[in-house]
C-alpha positions in Angstrom: 114.2 142.5 88.4 113.0 139.1 89.7 116.1 138.8 91.8 115.1 141.8 93.9 111.7 140.3 94.7 113.5 138.2 97.3 114.1 141.4 99.2 110.4 142.4 99.2 108.8 143.0 102.6 106.9 140.1 104.2 108.8 137.2 102.7 110.6 136.4 106.0 113.8 135.6 104.1 115.7 139.0 103.8 117.2 138.7 107.3 118.6 135.3 106.5 120.0 136.4 103.2 121.8 139.2 104.9 123.0 136.8 107.6 124.4 134.6 104.9 126.1 137.5 103.0 127.4 138.8 106.3 128.9 135.4 107.1 130.6 135.3 103.7 132.1 138.7 104.3 133.4 137.7 107.8 134.9 134.5 106.3 136.8 136.5 103.7 138.0 139.0 106.2 139.2 136.2 108.5 141.1 134.5 105.7 142.7 137.8 104.6 143.8 138.5 108.2 145.3 135.1 108.6 147.2 135.5 105.4 148.8 138.7 106.6 150.7 137.0 109.5 153.9 136.8 107.4 153.8 140.5 106.7 153.8 141.7 110.3 156.2 141.3 113.2 155.8 138.1 115.4 154.0 139.9 118.2 151.4 141.4 115.9 151.1 138.1 114.0 149.6 136.3 117.0 147.0 139.0 117.3 146.3 139.0 113.5 145.8 135.2 113.5 143.7 135.3 116.6 141.5 138.0 115.1 141.3 136.2 111.8 140.2 133.0 113.6 137.4 134.9 115.4 136.2 136.3 112.1 136.3 132.8 110.4 134.4 131.2 113.3 131.7 134.0 113.2 131.5 133.7 109.4 130.9 130.0 109.5 128.3 130.5 112.2 126.4 133.1 110.3 126.6 131.3 106.9 125.3 128.1 108.5 122.6 130.0 110.4 121.5 132.0 107.4 121.3 128.9 105.1 119.5 126.8 107.8 116.9 129.5 108.5 116.4 130.2 104.7 115.6 126.5 104.1 113.4 126.3 107.1 111.5 129.4 106.1 111.0 128.1 102.5 110.2 124.6 103.7 107.4 125.8 106.0 105.5 127.0 102.9 105.7 123.7 101.0 105.9 120.9 103.6 102.8 119.2 105.0 102.1 120.4 108.6 102.9 116.9 109.9 106.5 117.2 108.7 108.6 118.9 111.4 111.9 119.4 109.6 113.2 119.6 106.0 115.6 116.7 106.6 112.6 114.5 107.7 110.7 115.5 104.6 113.6 114.7 102.3 114.4 111.5 104.0 110.8 110.3 103.8 110.5 111.2 100.2 113.7 109.5 99.2 113.0 106.4 101.2 109.5 106.0 99.7 110.8 106.7 96.2 113.3 103.8 96.6 110.6 101.4 97.7 109.6 98.4 95.5 107.3 98.8 92.6 104.0 97.4 93.9 100.8 96.7 91.9 97.6 96.0 93.9 94.6 94.5 92.1 91.1 94.7 93.5 88.5 97.2 94.7 86.3 98.0 97.6 87.2 98.5 101.3 89.8 95.7 101.3 92.0 97.4 98.7 91.8 100.8 100.3 92.8 99.3 103.7 95.9 97.7 102.1 96.9 100.9 100.3 96.7 102.9 103.5 99.4 100.7 105.0 101.6 100.2 101.9 102.0 104.0 101.3 104.3 104.2 104.4 106.8 101.8 102.7 106.8 102.9 99.0 105.5 105.6 96.7 105.9 103.4 93.7 102.4 101.9 94.1 99.8 101.4 91.3 96.3 100.4 92.4 94.5 98.6 89.5 90.8 99.1 90.4 87.6 97.4 89.1 84.9 99.6 87.4 82.2 96.9 87.4 80.5 98.4 90.5 76.7 98.8 89.9 75.4 99.6 93.4 75.1 102.6 95.7 76.2 106.1 94.7 78.4 104.7 91.9 75.6 102.7 90.4 73.3 105.7 90.4 75.9 107.8 88.6 76.5 105.0 86.2 72.8 104.7 85.3 71.8 108.4 85.4 74.8 110.0 83.8 76.2 107.1 81.7 79.5 107.5 83.7 82.1 105.0 84.9 81.5 104.1 88.6 84.0 106.2 90.6 83.4 104.7 94.1 86.2 102.2 94.5 88.6 104.6 92.7 87.7 107.4 95.1 88.3 105.1 98.2 91.8 104.2 96.8 92.7 107.8 96.1 91.8 108.8 99.7 93.7 105.8 101.1 96.9 107.0 99.2 96.4 110.7 100.0 99.2 112.8 101.5 97.1 115.9 101.7 95.5 117.3 104.8 93.1 114.9 106.5 90.2 117.4 105.9 90.5 116.7 102.1 90.2 113.0 102.6 87.1 113.5 104.8 85.6 115.8 102.2 86.1 113.2 99.4 84.5 110.5 101.6 81.6 112.7 102.8 78.2 111.2 102.1 75.2 113.4 101.7 72.4 112.3 104.1 69.6 114.4 102.7 68.6 116.4 99.7 66.6 115.4 96.7 68.9 113.5 94.3 71.9 114.1 96.6 71.1 111.7 99.5 73.4 108.7 99.4 76.0 110.3 97.1 79.6 110.8 98.1 81.2 114.2 97.4 84.2 112.4 95.9 82.1 110.4 93.5 80.3 113.6 92.3 83.7 115.5 92.0 85.3 112.7 89.9 82.2 112.3 87.7 81.9 116.1 87.2 85.6 116.4 86.4 85.3 113.5 83.9 82.4 115.4 82.1 84.4 118.6 82.1 87.6 117.1 80.7 85.8 114.4 78.6 88.2 111.9 80.0 87.7 109.6 83.0 91.5 108.9 83.3 92.3 112.6 83.3 89.7 113.2 86.0 91.4 110.6 88.2 94.9 112.1 87.6 93.6 115.6 88.5 91.9 114.2 91.6 95.2 112.6 92.5 96.9 116.0 92.4 94.2 117.5 94.6 94.8 114.8 97.2 98.6 114.6 96.6 98.5 110.8 96.6 101.6 108.6 96.9 101.4 106.4 93.9 98.8 106.0 91.2 95.2 104.8 90.9 94.1 103.4 87.5 91.0 101.7 86.3 91.4 98.2 84.9 89.4 99.3 81.9 87.7 102.4 80.6 84.8 100.4 79.0 81.4 100.3 80.7 81.6 96.6 81.7 78.8 94.6 83.4 79.7 91.6 85.7 77.7 88.5 84.9 77.5 85.5 87.3 76.5 81.9 86.4 75.3 79.9 89.4 75.7 76.2 90.1 72.0 75.7 89.3 72.4 77.0 85.8 70.8 80.4 86.3 72.6 83.7 85.9 72.5 87.3 87.1 73.9 90.6 85.7 75.2 93.5 87.8 77.8 93.5 90.5 75.4 94.7 93.2 72.7 92.0 92.4 75.0 89.0 92.2 75.3 88.3 96.0 71.5 89.0 96.5 70.6 85.7 94.8 72.2 83.7 97.7 73.3 81.0 95.3 76.7 79.3 94.8 78.6 81.0 92.0 80.0 78.7 89.3 81.6 81.3 87.0 81.9 85.0 86.3 82.2 86.8 83.0 82.3 90.4 81.8 80.0 91.9 79.2 81.6 92.8 76.8 84.0 89.8 77.1 86.7 91.6 75.1 87.0 94.7 77.3 90.4 96.4 76.7 92.7 97.2 79.7 94.2 100.6 80.3 97.7 101.1 79.2 98.7 102.3 82.6 97.5 99.1 84.2 99.5 96.9 81.8 102.6 99.0 82.0 102.5 98.9 85.9 102.2 95.1 85.9 105.0 94.6 83.4 107.4 96.7 85.6 106.2 95.5 89.0 108.4 93.9 91.7 105.4 92.8 93.8 101.9 92.1 92.7 99.1 91.8 95.3 95.7 90.4 94.6 93.1 91.5 97.2 92.0 91.7 99.8 88.4 92.3 99.0 85.2 90.6 97.8 86.4 87.6 95.9 83.8 87.6 93.1 82.9 91.3 92.9 86.2 93.1 93.6 89.2 90.9 92.9 88.2 88.5 90.0 86.5 91.1 87.8 89.9 92.7 87.1 91.4 89.3 86.2 88.6 88.6 83.6 90.3 91.2 81.3 92.4 89.0 79.1 95.4 91.3 78.8 95.6 92.0 82.5 95.4 88.3 83.3 98.1 87.5 80.8 100.4 90.3 82.0 100.2 89.0 85.6 100.7 85.4 84.6 103.8 86.3 82.5 105.2 88.7 85.1 108.4 87.6 87.0 107.3 89.6 90.0 106.4 88.1 93.4 102.7 87.5 93.3 100.6 87.2 96.5 96.9 86.7 97.1 95.6 88.1 100.4 92.8 85.9 101.5 89.7 87.3 103.2 89.2 86.8 106.9 85.5 86.3 106.9 83.2 84.7 104.3 80.6 86.9 102.5 76.9 85.9 102.3 75.9 85.3 98.8 79.4 85.1 97.5 81.7 82.8 99.5 79.4 81.0 102.0 81.3 78.2 103.8 84.5 78.9 101.8 87.9 77.9 103.1 91.2 79.7 102.3 91.9 77.2 99.5 88.4 77.7 98.1 89.2 81.4 97.7 92.5 80.5 95.9 90.9 77.9 93.8 88.2 80.3 92.6 90.9 82.7 91.4 92.8 79.9 89.7 89.6 78.5 88.1 89.0 81.9 86.4 92.6 82.5 85.4 95.6 80.2 85.6 97.6 78.4 88.4 100.5 80.8 87.7 98.4 83.9 88.7 100.0 83.8 92.2 102.9 82.3 94.0 101.2 82.1 97.4 98.7 83.3 100.0 98.8 85.6 103.0 96.4 84.3 105.6 95.3 85.6 109.0 95.8 83.4 112.0 94.4 85.7 114.7 91.2 84.5 116.4 88.0 86.5 116.0 86.3 87.4 119.3 83.2 85.3 120.1 80.9 88.4 120.3 81.8 89.4 116.7 81.4 85.8 115.5 77.8 85.9 116.8 77.2 89.2 115.0 78.5 87.9 111.7 76.6 84.6 112.1 73.3 86.6 112.0 74.4 88.0 108.7 75.2 84.6 107.3 79.0 85.0 107.5 81.7 83.3 109.4 85.5 82.9 109.6 87.3 81.5 106.6 88.6 78.0 107.3 92.3 77.7 107.3 93.2 74.6 105.2 96.8 75.7 105.0 98.2 72.2 104.2 95.9 71.9 101.2 97.3 75.1 99.8 100.9 73.9 100.3 100.1 70.6 98.7 99.1 72.4 95.6 102.6 74.0 95.5 101.8 77.5 96.9 103.7 79.2 99.7 101.7 80.4 102.7 102.5 83.5 104.8 100.8 83.4 108.2 100.3 86.1 110.7 97.9 88.0 112.9 96.8 90.8 110.7 93.3 91.8 111.7 91.5 94.6 113.6 88.5 93.6 115.7 87.3 96.9 117.1 83.7 97.0 115.7 84.1 94.8 112.6 86.5 92.1 111.5 88.8 93.8 109.1 92.4 93.6 108.0 94.6 96.0 109.9 96.3 98.3 107.4 99.5 98.7 109.4 99.9 95.0 110.3 99.1 93.9 106.8 101.6 96.2 105.2 104.3 95.4 107.7 103.9 91.6 107.2 104.1 92.0 103.4 107.1 94.2 103.5 108.9 92.1 106.1 108.3 89.1 103.8 109.6 91.1 100.8 112.8 92.2 102.7 113.5 88.8 104.1 113.3 86.9 100.8 115.7 88.8 98.7 116.1 85.9 96.3 112.4 86.3 95.3 113.3 89.7 93.7 115.1 87.9 90.9 111.7 86.8 89.8 109.7 83.5 89.6 109.6 81.5 86.4 106.7 79.4 87.8 104.7 79.2 91.1 106.6 77.6 94.0 
């Protein structure tokens, strides 16, 4: 019988089962002894009650000890190594499960940085990720295997991972040599191979999510093989996400080919039920806006009563946002969508060290100008804070960024009732 398997050698649980059973027996004996006090003479009654109390105390101790050790033994098999106790694990899971329903929209390094911080506040996260990537490992897989580019999705999966750190490192590992392998990420190859085996890119993402035990969901904005097309101010145009910044021209407008690409049901459903929708951070024209060019996604965000925040980039990007201010970033999004696409902006106010400014200047990049008053004049709220890391590069700090967003969310309870229009 399956019941007797619990008594098999090596399970490290028999001793605790016997402790529990022994405790129950002691409890019963103690209660029976105490109930006999009326049946004996007064002198003996004291001894009976005393003995019964001893049995009850010992019974409670062994029942508690047996149950505690059983749970601890079982928990050690299933809990991640970083969790020290069962109560910590349960508390963490319950707390994250009660967090707000958050939808993030974007791609690239910026989005994965945000997700790494947000997963400490909620497990109800859906990352809607662009599949317009055409460069690097993703671009090669797209061209050679006619596959959807997995790079941005892979980065988001790793950012949300709750598995051992080694699994994350494995998915991010980039081959440095080997004919045909050099430059590829293991995670990109894994997701692409899985999509070929299952015949379904979405299923490949779901199975990869299980491998990494992610907190939340990662979904592509579309399953169609879309190409990003940029029209420049001088009237010329370029196709391909990776080639657009290389022209070093001011971008007038973006479009997708095909223009009627359909969104994934998961993306639309997540947006409809979201409490908080976050656009960015990430490359304005090649990571954030491509998702918003899909008509149904754009409409779902505009119609959503959720709180909608755009996280502005800290530095400009050569060939994309040369000389852009914070309002220029916001205006580009509005120009491609609708003024109701967001309720406000989150902007960094920390200064960038001079040595890093010099480094970025040689690459044709610089700090985004903070024309905060102009943003407010247009009717949008502004959240300001120091949210960057300046170790080797100027990047958003995942912990600071998530903390500021969630503090804003918790302070402004009235916003949870939903916006009918932008502030």
